[in-house]
C-alpha positions in Angstrom: 0.0 0.0 0.0 1.5 3.4 -1.0 1.4 6.0 1.8 -1.2 8.8 1.0 1.5 11.5 1.2 3.6 9.9 -1.6 0.6 8.8 -3.7 0.5 11.9 -5.9 4.2 11.6 -6.7 3.9 8.0 -7.6 0.9 8.6 -9.8 2.6 11.4 -11.7 5.8 9.2 -12.2 3.8 6.2 -13.5 1.9 8.5 -15.9 5.1 10.2 -17.1 6.9 6.9 -17.7 3.9 5.4 -19.5 3.6 8.3 -21.9 7.4 8.3 -22.4 7.3 4.6 -23.3 4.3 5.3 -25.6 6.4 7.8 -27.5 9.6 5.8 -27.9 7.8 2.4 -28.4 10.5 0.0 -27.1 10.8 -3.1 -29.2 8.0 -1.6 -31.4 5.4 -2.6 -28.9 2.2 -0.5 -29.8 1.5 2.6 -27.8 -1.7 1.3 -26.2 0.1 -1.5 -24.3 2.3 1.0 -22.4 -0.6 3.2 -21.4 -2.7 0.1 -20.3 0.3 -1.2 -18.4 0.5 2.1 -16.5 -3.2 1.9 -15.6 -2.8 -1.7 -14.4 0.1 -0.6 -12.2 -2.0 2.2 -10.7 -4.9 -0.2 -10.0 -2.6 -2.9 -8.4 -1.0 -0.2 -6.2 -4.6 1.0 -5.3 -3.6 4.5 -6.4 -6.8 4.7 -8.5 -10.1 2.9 -8.0 -12.3 1.0 -10.4 -14.9 3.6 -10.0 -12.6 6.4 -11.1 -11.5 4.2 -14.1 -15.1 3.6 -15.1 -16.0 7.3 -14.9 -13.0 8.3 -17.0 -13.8 5.7 -19.6 -17.4 7.0 -19.8 -16.0 10.5 -20.5 -14.0 9.0 -23.5 -17.1 7.5 -25.1 -18.0 10.6 -27.2 -14.5 10.8 -28.6 -14.3 7.1 -29.3 -17.7 7.1 -31.1 -16.5 10.0 -33.2 -13.3 8.1 -34.1 -15.2 4.9 -34.9 -17.5 6.8 -37.3 -14.6 8.6 -39.0 -12.6 5.3 -39.3 -15.6 3.6 -40.9 -16.0 6.4 -43.4 -12.3 6.5 -44.2 -12.2 2.8 -44.8 -15.3 2.9 -47.0 -13.7 5.7 -49.0 -10.4 3.8 -49.3 -12.0 0.5 -50.2 -14.1 2.1 -52.9 -11.3 4.1 -54.5 -12.2 7.6 -53.4 -8.7 8.5 -52.4 -7.2 6.9 -55.5 -9.7 8.9 -57.5 -8.7 12.1 -55.8 -5.0 11.3 -56.4 -5.5 10.6 -60.1 -7.3 13.9 -60.4 -4.3 15.7 -58.9 -1.9 14.0 -61.3 -4.0 14.6 -64.4 -4.8 18.2 -63.6 -1.1 18.9 -62.8 -0.5 19.0 -66.6 3.1 17.8 -66.3 4.1 20.4 -63.6 5.4 19.2 -60.2 4.7 22.6 -58.7 1.1 22.4 -59.8 0.8 18.8 -58.5 2.1 20.0 -55.1 -0.6 22.7 -54.9 -3.3 20.2 -56.0 -2.2 17.6 -53.4 -2.2 20.4 -50.8 -5.8 21.4 -51.7 -7.0 17.8 -51.6 -5.3 17.2 -48.3 -6.9 20.4 -46.9 -10.4 19.3 -48.0 -10.0 15.8 -46.7 -8.7 17.1 -43.3 -11.5 19.6 -43.0 -14.3 17.1 -43.8 -12.9 13.7 -42.7 -10.4 14.7 -39.9 -6.6 14.8 -39.9 -6.3 11.1 -39.3 -7.8 10.4 -42.7 -5.3 12.7 -44.4 -2.3 11.4 -42.6 -3.1 7.7 -42.6 -5.4 7.0 -45.5 -4.8 9.7 -48.1 -1.0 9.3 -47.8 -0.7 5.8 -49.3 -3.0 6.8 -52.2 -0.9 9.8 -53.0 2.3 7.7 -52.8 0.9 5.2 -55.3 -0.1 7.9 -57.7 3.3 9.8 -57.6 5.2 6.6 -58.0 3.2 5.9 -61.1 3.9 9.4 -62.3 7.7 8.8 -61.6 8.2 11.9 -59.4 10.1 12.4 -56.2 7.4 11.4 -53.6 8.6 13.1 -50.4 7.3 16.6 -51.0 3.8 15.3 -51.5 4.0 13.0 -48.6 5.1 15.7 -46.3 2.2 17.8 -47.6 -0.1 15.1 -46.3 1.5 15.1 -42.8 1.7 18.9 -42.4 -1.7 19.9 -43.8 -3.3 17.2 -41.6 -2.4 19.5 -38.6 -2.4 22.9 -40.3 -6.1 22.5 -41.4 -7.3 20.6 -38.3 -9.1 23.4 -36.6 -11.1 24.7 -39.5 -14.2 22.8 -38.2 -14.8 20.9 -34.9 -14.8 17.6 -36.9 -11.4 18.3 -38.4 -9.4 16.8 -35.5 -10.4 14.4 -32.7 -8.2 16.5 -30.4 -10.9 19.3 -30.8 -13.4 17.1 -29.0 -10.7 16.3 -26.3 -9.9 19.9 -25.6 -13.5 21.1 -25.6 -14.9 17.9 -24.0 -18.4 18.6 -22.8 -18.2 22.3 -23.7 -17.9 22.4 -27.6 -18.6 25.9 -28.9 -21.5 26.2 -31.3 -20.5 26.2 -35.0 -21.0 30.0 -35.5 -18.8 30.8 -32.5 -16.2 28.2 -33.7 -16.0 29.8 -37.2 -15.7 33.3 -35.7 -12.9 32.2 -33.4 -10.9 29.9 -35.7 -11.9 30.9 -39.3 -9.1 33.5 -39.8 -6.5 31.7 -37.7 -7.0 28.4 -39.7 -6.8 30.2 -43.0 -3.5 31.8 -41.9 -2.2 28.5 -40.7 -3.0 26.8 -44.0 -1.6 29.5 -46.2 1.6 29.9 -44.1 2.3 26.2 -44.1 1.8 26.0 -47.8 4.4 28.7 -48.6 6.9 27.4 -46.2 6.7 23.9 -47.6 6.7 25.3 -51.2 9.9 27.2 -50.4 11.6 24.2 -48.7 10.9 21.9 -51.7 11.4 24.4 -54.4 14.3 22.5 -56.0 12.3 19.2 -56.2 9.3 21.0 -57.6 11.2 22.4 -60.6 11.1 19.0 -62.3 8.4 17.9 -64.6 6.1 14.8 -64.4 7.7 12.1 -66.6 4.7 9.8 -66.8 1.0 10.2 -66.8 -1.6 8.1 -65.1 -4.8 6.6 -66.3 -8.0 8.3 -65.3 -9.6 6.6 -62.3 -13.3 6.3 -62.7 -15.4 6.0 -59.5 -17.9 3.2 -59.6 -21.5 3.6 -58.3 -20.5 2.6 -54.8 -17.6 5.1 -54.8 -20.0 7.8 -55.8 -22.4 6.7 -53.1 -19.6 7.0 -50.5 -18.7 10.5 -51.7 -22.3 11.6 -51.4 -22.6 10.0 -48.0 -19.6 11.8 -46.7 -21.2 15.0 -47.7 -24.4 14.0 -45.9 -22.4 13.1 -42.8 -20.6 16.4 -42.8 -24.0 18.2 -43.1 -25.3 16.2 -40.1 -22.3 17.0 -38.0 -22.4 20.7 -38.9 -26.0 20.7 -37.9 -25.1 19.1 -34.6 -22.2 21.5 -34.1 -24.4 24.5 -34.9 -26.6 23.7 -31.9 -23.6 22.9 -29.7 -24.3 19.1 -29.5 -21.8 16.4 -28.9 -20.4 15.0 -32.2 -19.6 11.5 -31.3 -23.0 9.8 -31.4 -24.2 11.6 -34.6 -20.9 10.6 -36.4 -21.2 7.0 -35.2 -24.9 6.6 -36.2 -24.4 8.3 -39.6 -21.4 6.1 -40.4 -23.3 3.0 -39.4 -26.2 3.8 -41.6 -23.9 4.5 -44.6 -22.0 1.3 -44.0 -25.2 -0.7 -43.9 -26.5 0.9 -47.1 -23.2 0.3 -49.0 -22.8 -3.3 -47.7 -26.4 -4.2 -48.5 -26.0 -2.7 -52.0 -22.9 -4.7 -52.8 -23.9 -7.7 -50.6 -20.7 -7.6 -48.7 -19.9 -8.5 -45.1 -19.7 -5.4 -42.8 -17.4 -7.3 -40.4 -14.5 -6.9 -42.8 -14.9 -3.1 -42.3 -15.1 -3.5 -38.6 -11.8 -5.4 -38.6 -10.1 -2.3 -40.2 -11.1 -0.1 -37.3 -8.0 0.7 -35.1 -9.4 -0.7 -31.8 -6.0 -0.1 -30.3 -6.3 3.6 -30.9 -9.7 3.6 -29.1 -8.2 1.8 -26.1 -5.3 4.3 -26.1 -7.8 7.2 -26.0 -9.7 5.6 -23.1 -6.5 4.9 -21.3 -5.3 8.5 -21.6 -8.6 9.7 -20.1 -8.1 7.4 -17.1 -4.5 8.7 -16.6 -5.6 12.3 -16.8 -8.4 11.7 -14.3 -5.8 10.0 -12.0 -3.7 13.1 -12.0 -6.8 15.3 -11.4 -7.7 13.1 -8.4 -4.5 14.0 -6.6 -4.5 17.7 -7.4 -1.7 17.6 -10.1 -3.7 20.0 -12.2 -3.3 22.8 -9.7 0.1 23.4 -11.3 -1.4 23.8 -14.8 -4.1 26.0 -13.4 -1.5 28.2 -11.9 0.5 28.4 -15.1 -2.7 29.3 -17.1 -3.6 32.0 -14.6 -0.1 33.4 -15.0 -0.6 33.5 -18.7 -3.9 35.2 -18.3 -2.3 38.0 -16.3 0.0 38.9 -19.2 -2.9 40.4 -21.2 -4.7 39.2 -24.3 -1.9 39.3 -26.9 1.0 38.2 -24.8 -1.1 35.6 -23.0 -2.2 34.0 -26.2 1.3 33.9 -27.7 2.8 32.4 -24.6 0.0 29.9 -24.1 0.0 28.8 -27.8 3.7 28.3 -28.0 4.0 26.5 -24.7 1.2 24.1 -25.6 2.4 23.8 -29.2 5.9 22.9 -28.1 4.7 20.7 -25.3 2.8 18.5 -27.7 6.1 17.2 -29.0 7.3 16.2 -25.5 4.2 14.3 -24.4 2.0 14.0 -27.6 -1.1 16.1 -28.3 -3.7 13.6 -27.0 -2.6 13.6 -23.4 -1.6 17.3 -23.5 -5.0 18.1 -25.1 -6.8 16.3 -22.3 -4.7 18.0 -19.6 -5.0 21.5 -21.2 -8.7 21.1 -21.9 -9.4 20.0 -18.3 -7.4 22.9 -17.0 -9.3 25.4 -19.2 -12.7 24.1 -18.1 -11.7 24.1 -14.4 -10.2 27.6 -14.4 -12.8 29.3 -16.6 -10.2 31.5 -18.3 -11.1 34.0 -21.0 -12.0 32.7 -24.4 -8.8 33.9 -26.0 -6.7 31.6 -23.9 -8.9 28.6 -24.6 -8.6 29.4 -28.3 -4.8 29.6 -28.0 -4.7 26.2 -26.3 -6.7 24.6 -29.1 -4.5 26.1 -31.8 -1.4 25.0 -30.0 -2.7 21.4 -29.5 -3.7 21.1 -33.2 -0.8 22.9 -34.9 2.0 22.1 -32.5 2.5 18.5 -33.8 3.9 19.9 -37.0 7.2 20.4 -35.1 8.1 16.7 -34.8 7.0 13.1 -35.5 6.2 12.6 -31.9 3.7 15.5 -31.8 0.5 13.5 -32.6 -0.7 10.0 -33.0 -1.7 10.8 -36.6 1.9 11.8 -37.5 3.3 8.6 -35.9 0.8 6.5 -37.9 1.9 8.5 -41.0 5.5 7.5 -40.4 4.5 3.9 -39.9 2.5 3.9 -43.2 5.6 5.2 -45.0 7.9 2.6 -43.5 5.5 -0.1 -44.7 6.2 1.2 -48.2 10.0 1.1 -47.7 10.3 4.8 -47.3 12.6 6.0 -44.4 11.8 9.3 -42.9 13.8 10.0 -39.7 13.0 12.2 -36.8 15.5 14.7 -38.1 14.1 14.7 -41.6 10.7 15.8 -40.2 12.2 18.1 -37.6 14.3 20.1 -40.0 11.1 21.1 -41.9 8.9 21.3 -38.8 11.2 23.7 -36.9 10.6 26.2 -39.7 7.0 25.4 -40.7 5.4 25.0 -37.2 6.5 28.2 -35.5 5.7 30.4 -38.5 2.3 28.9 -38.9 1.6 29.0 -35.2 2.6 32.6 -35.0 0.4 33.5 -38.0 -2.6 31.6 -36.5 -2.2 33.1 -33.0 -1.8 36.6 -34.6 -5.1 35.9 -36.4 -6.7 34.9 -33.2 -5.5 38.0 -31.4 -7.0 40.1 -34.3 -10.3 38.3 -33.9 -10.3 39.1 -30.2 -9.7 42.8 -30.9 -12.3 43.0 -33.7 -14.9 40.9 -31.8 -14.2 41.3 -28.0 -17.2 39.3 -27.0 -16.2 36.2 -29.1 
């Protein structure tokens, strides 16, 4: 039995070690096992109760339902060639220009991120783009880096663009109109700044021409149905967001209906789609909720509340810049999911002004563009590339991220500061 006086320290140490092991993945053991192992240790040592664990898992349900729905939609789109179709459009419309292809891939990545979440761009669109550029016989890395960077740069255009948005604003999601007012200008500045930085970095590679064309990819009727269905789901989610409703259940139910319709139409087994859902990711999200609640239970969040109060005392502009950059950089030390949970819980507990809450979200979403360890989506992007025998090291990513992320983050935060001055009540 751990003495009550030392329990908070032990909990924080176990959580810190678990997150560190999640990031470095010793022996390539998946992230979820390290988080679950940490929870088991906390339970065995009686540092957390089963009741606390159950309550924390219930809080994770909305995020998990959202993830399941988006995973189903992404898998339907992949299976029926939607991403291959988009990739072939980019190649054909590039008209032999690598620079034009770069811009088209960036636009496609932006649209997919906004409407289907950053995970779809980083994990599902990337292999389709890789296949297309290999057929076109062009250097693939500029276009693959586009998929990784735009997945974060455009991830706060809408509440549905990043699961981390649901984590940060858990139970207090702003209505759509307020969201667009707060993040419309910052997200545009983030997207534009990231584009020009990447375009400049890869300018030498993009001077080349496209040596080989690709055949036009024709969507079949099921593919067209999936595209129309994604549009319908987005409309449903925007409706729910407009009224400030939780997004998990609507996403899940809409995806289930679409999956049923497609499977009935083509007489296929829906269980094959269910097997493609990353259940490990869902378990990881639930485990992180438990760990954050464990830290809350022993008062560890008092430190983050104090730091946020200090930032608030700096004034609107300075407070947003300091908060955004601290959170953005911190993502790359502990990953944006646990940091988003901690930051979101702190924001809700302290009731700080809206401008600081906005800076926290921008930092959580955009910060992972600094390094591969910043978000789970970027880690999965790297794993997808390695399956295709492409080696991108930590330093390959960091040398681009150390330029792209701070500039885009500064632009987005500057936009947010302007919004606060123009619309003080927002």
